[in-house]
C-alpha positions in Angstrom: 142.4 193.5 109.8 139.5 191.4 111.0 137.0 193.6 109.1 139.1 193.2 105.9 139.1 189.5 106.3 135.4 189.4 106.9 134.9 191.5 103.8 137.0 189.2 101.7 135.0 186.2 103.1 131.7 187.9 102.1 133.1 188.5 98.6 134.3 185.0 98.2 130.9 183.6 99.4 129.2 185.9 96.9 131.4 184.7 94.0 130.8 181.1 95.0 127.0 181.6 95.0 127.2 183.4 91.6 129.3 180.6 90.1 127.0 177.9 91.5 123.9 179.5 89.9 125.6 180.6 86.7 125.0 177.3 84.9 121.3 177.5 85.6 121.2 181.1 84.4 123.0 180.1 81.1 120.7 177.1 80.6 117.6 179.2 81.3 118.8 181.8 78.7 119.4 179.0 76.2 116.0 177.6 76.9 114.3 180.9 76.3 116.2 181.3 73.0 115.2 177.8 71.9 111.6 178.5 72.9 111.3 181.7 70.9 110.2 180.1 67.6 107.6 178.0 69.4 106.3 181.1 71.3 106.2 183.0 68.0 104.2 180.2 66.4 101.6 180.1 69.2 101.4 183.9 69.3 100.8 184.1 65.5 98.2 181.3 65.7 96.1 183.3 68.2 96.1 186.6 66.2 93.1 187.7 64.3 92.9 188.0 60.5 93.4 191.8 60.6 96.4 191.8 63.1 98.3 188.7 61.9 101.2 190.6 60.5 100.7 194.2 61.7 102.6 193.9 65.0 106.1 192.8 65.8 105.4 191.5 69.3 105.5 187.7 70.0 102.1 187.6 71.6 99.1 189.4 70.3 97.5 192.3 72.2 94.0 190.8 71.5 93.8 187.0 71.4 91.6 185.5 68.7 90.8 182.0 67.4 90.1 183.1 63.8 92.8 180.9 62.3 91.9 177.9 64.4 88.3 178.3 63.1 89.6 178.3 59.6 91.8 175.2 60.2 89.1 173.2 62.1 86.5 174.3 59.6 88.4 172.5 56.8 86.9 169.0 56.7 90.2 167.6 55.4 92.1 168.5 58.5 90.3 166.0 60.7 91.1 163.3 58.3 94.7 164.3 58.1 95.0 164.3 61.9 93.4 160.8 62.1 95.7 159.5 59.4 98.8 160.9 61.1 97.7 159.5 64.5 96.9 156.1 63.1 100.1 155.8 61.1 102.3 157.1 64.0 100.7 154.8 66.6 101.1 151.7 64.4 104.7 152.7 63.6 105.6 153.3 67.2 104.0 150.0 68.3 105.7 148.0 65.5 109.0 149.6 66.0 108.9 149.1 69.8 108.0 145.4 69.6 110.7 144.7 67.0 113.2 146.8 69.0 112.5 144.9 72.3 112.9 141.5 70.7 115.8 142.5 68.5 117.5 144.4 71.3 117.2 141.4 73.6 118.7 139.1 71.0 121.6 141.5 70.4 122.4 142.0 74.1 122.2 138.4 75.1 123.6 136.5 72.1 126.2 138.9 70.6 129.0 136.9 72.3 127.5 133.6 71.4 126.4 133.9 67.8 129.3 134.5 65.3 128.9 137.7 63.3 126.3 139.3 65.6 128.8 141.9 66.7 129.4 142.9 63.1 125.7 143.2 62.6 125.5 145.7 65.5 128.2 147.8 63.7 126.2 147.5 60.5 123.1 148.8 62.2 125.1 151.8 63.5 126.3 152.4 59.9 122.8 152.4 58.6 122.0 155.5 60.7 124.8 157.4 58.9 123.2 157.2 55.5 121.1 160.2 54.4 117.3 159.7 54.1 117.4 160.5 50.4 119.6 157.5 49.6 116.9 155.2 51.1 114.0 156.8 49.4 114.8 155.7 45.9 115.1 151.9 46.7 112.0 152.1 48.8 110.0 153.9 46.1 111.2 151.3 43.5 110.3 148.3 45.7 107.0 149.7 46.8 106.0 150.4 43.2 107.0 146.9 42.0 105.1 145.4 45.0 102.0 147.5 44.3 101.8 148.8 47.9 101.9 152.5 47.0 99.4 155.2 48.0 97.8 153.6 51.2 98.1 153.7 55.0 100.3 150.6 55.1 102.7 152.2 52.6 104.1 154.6 55.3 103.7 151.9 58.0 106.1 149.8 56.0 108.5 152.6 55.2 108.8 154.4 58.6 110.2 151.5 60.6 113.2 151.4 58.1 114.2 154.8 59.7 113.0 154.4 63.3 114.0 150.8 63.9 117.8 151.1 63.9 117.8 153.8 66.5 115.2 152.1 68.7 117.1 148.8 68.3 120.4 150.2 69.5 118.5 152.0 72.3 116.9 148.8 73.5 120.2 146.9 73.1 121.8 149.3 75.6 118.9 149.0 78.1 118.7 145.2 78.0 122.4 145.0 78.6 121.7 147.0 81.8 119.1 144.5 83.0 120.7 142.1 85.6 121.1 138.7 84.1 120.3 137.3 87.6 116.7 138.3 87.0 116.5 136.0 84.0 118.2 133.1 85.8 115.7 133.4 88.6 112.8 133.4 86.1 114.0 130.3 84.4 114.4 128.6 87.7 110.7 129.4 88.4 109.7 127.9 85.0 109.5 130.9 82.7 110.0 130.4 79.0 112.2 132.7 76.9 109.2 134.9 76.0 108.0 134.7 79.5 111.3 136.0 80.8 111.1 138.9 78.3 107.5 139.7 79.1 107.6 139.4 82.9 111.1 140.4 83.8 112.9 142.3 81.0 110.1 144.6 79.8 109.1 145.9 83.3 112.7 146.7 84.1 113.5 148.2 80.6 110.4 150.5 80.6 112.5 153.7 80.3 114.0 152.4 77.1 110.7 151.2 75.7 109.1 154.5 76.4 111.9 156.4 74.8 111.8 154.2 71.7 108.0 154.6 71.4 108.2 158.4 71.8 111.0 158.8 69.2 109.2 156.5 66.7 105.9 158.2 67.2 107.5 161.7 66.9 109.3 160.7 63.6 106.2 159.2 62.0 104.0 162.2 63.2 106.3 164.9 61.8 107.7 163.1 58.7 107.0 165.0 55.4 109.1 163.8 52.5 108.0 160.1 52.4 104.4 161.1 52.9 104.6 163.6 50.0 106.2 161.1 47.6 104.4 157.9 48.5 100.9 159.2 49.1 99.1 160.7 46.2 95.5 160.3 47.3 94.0 163.0 49.6 92.2 160.3 51.6 95.5 158.9 53.1 97.5 162.1 53.5 99.0 163.1 56.8 99.0 166.4 58.7 102.4 167.6 57.5 100.9 167.4 53.9 97.8 169.2 55.2 100.0 172.1 56.4 101.6 172.3 52.9 98.1 172.7 51.5 97.9 176.2 53.1 100.8 177.3 50.9 99.5 178.5 47.5 101.6 179.4 44.5 101.5 183.1 45.0 100.6 183.5 48.7 100.9 181.5 51.9 98.3 181.5 54.7 100.9 181.7 57.5 98.3 182.2 60.2 96.5 179.0 59.4 99.8 177.2 59.2 100.7 178.4 62.6 97.3 177.4 64.0 97.6 173.9 62.5 101.1 173.6 63.7 100.0 174.5 67.2 97.3 171.8 67.1 99.9 169.4 65.7 102.1 169.5 68.7 99.3 168.6 71.1 99.4 164.8 70.5 103.1 164.8 70.9 102.8 166.6 74.3 100.1 164.2 75.4 102.0 161.2 74.3 105.1 162.4 76.1 103.1 163.2 79.2 101.7 159.7 79.3 105.0 158.0 79.0 107.3 160.4 80.8 106.9 158.6 84.2 108.6 155.5 82.6 111.6 157.5 81.4 112.9 158.2 84.8 115.9 156.0 85.3 116.7 153.9 88.3 114.1 151.2 87.9 116.7 148.5 88.1 117.9 149.7 91.5 117.1 147.1 94.1 115.9 144.5 91.6 118.7 142.1 92.6 119.7 141.8 96.2 123.2 141.3 97.2 
């Protein structure tokens, strides 16, 4: 009987271990499935001209940089990359600054200013509208103002899509900042902007980093507005540059995959720089009992 009990105990322990690691196995499988398109993109980018579509494997047997040479050899691509980086950086900075100030105002004054709570609901409703419904009024206004077909055209348009999300994100983070920090700052003689700069921003860095990353990513990858609002090749962005590799009767998929691989590098670098600020728990220990 003792041996049977020992055997049942071993089986139960084995089942417990399997159940404990099963979520990680499922998540790993889902991650692999989600990564397959990215791996296929990179694998196609490193094929040669002759073997681009002759094999069905994800990675090439012989690695080549033929398509990268074609992309980097196009003088327009460097200009497209610069335009995208410049526009995305300005968009991220503008959105983040407005989101910090606006999020602070919403968090601290929504119970003091009549109608501010309704305004928060209105901001949430804006995110429900499709992008296409906002393009037409933006196009009409920009055309009447004479601000079409330039860098600042997209710099003015993109915050209309990135600011609501960043604003609500910062509103939530500022609400989590202990109000005792601000009171201590005011006692020490800080102004309102001084409190935001010296106390709120350092504690709310995870929210600021998240807002900057999301805004930069949106502006970097956006295609439709850049296609409609920019008609001069000098100001076009990298998504439009990718579209140039698609001709009427044929598409240079190898070059598109190579350019797409290069396109994700700034996003990865930007995320790597700011990821240390995304880790939560920075408010822990800020206020002592």
